[in-house]
N, C-alpha and C positions, 0 to 999 in steps of 0.2 A: 712844422711838428705834427701837422694833422696829416700830412701824407706817411709819416714814420707810423702814427699811432693806426692809419686805417691800414697801411701794410701788415701790422702786426695782429691785426683783426681777422686780416683775411688769411693768414698765415695759420693762425690759431683754427679757423673755419676748415681751409685744406687739409689741416691736419686731422680734425675730427672727422672731417668726411673720408678721408683715407683709413682711419682706424674704424670706421662703420662699414667702408667698404670690404677691409680685410676680415672682418667678424662675419658678414655676409658671405663673402668665398670659402670661409673654414667652414661655415653650414653646408654651403652648397656641396663641398668636398664629401662632407660625410654623407648628405642626403643621396648623392650621388655614388658612393659606396653600398649604403642599404638597398639601394635600388637595385644596382647590380646583383648582390644575392637574392633580395627577392626575384629577380627575372631568372636566376639560375634556379631557385625552387619551383617557380612557375611552369618552368622547362619540363623539371621533371614531373612535376604533378601532371601536366599535358600528356608526356609519355606514358605514365602510368595509368591515366583515364584512356589514354586510345589501347593499351593493352590490355584493360579489363573489360572495354567494349569488345575487343575481336575476340576474347578467350569468350566471353559471353554469348555472342556473335556463333562461334564455332560450335558451342554445345548446343544452341537454341537449334542450329540447322541439324546437329547428331540426330538431337531428338524427334525432330520434325520427322525426318527421314526414317528411322526406327520406327516414329508412332505405328502407321498400319501394320508392319511386323508383328508389334509387340501385342496390338489388337487381336490379330490372327492366332498368334500364340496363347494368348489368354482365352480366346474362344475355344481353342483345342484342348488346352488345359482342365479349363471349366467341363467340358462334355465327357474328357476322360476320367475327372474327378466322379462325374453322375454316375458314369457307367460303372465305376467302382464301389460306389455307396450303394447301387442298384444289385449288384453282383454279391456285395457282402453279405446281405442277408438270406440269399439264397446259396451261398457257402455254408453259411453259417447251419441251415435246414439241413443240408445233405449230411454234413459233419455228424448232426443229431442221427441221423437216421443210420 
């Protein structure tokens, strides 16, 4: 009888271990599914980040290339504005005479 009792206890232990294993496998399946969704989201995030980086880089390069030209244009516009301001009082006095 001892062997039969021991056999039953061993079967109970095996059954318990199989149930626990099944629960852990179910948990693993759910976690793998979530990880898959997160991996896809991270891929999209990486693509967005790379796109933003490339766009900012392109805009920055364009600004750097155009910067010297803008400085020259600003200087020309400033000198034109100064000439107009200086000429404005002269034109106004000529009109009064």
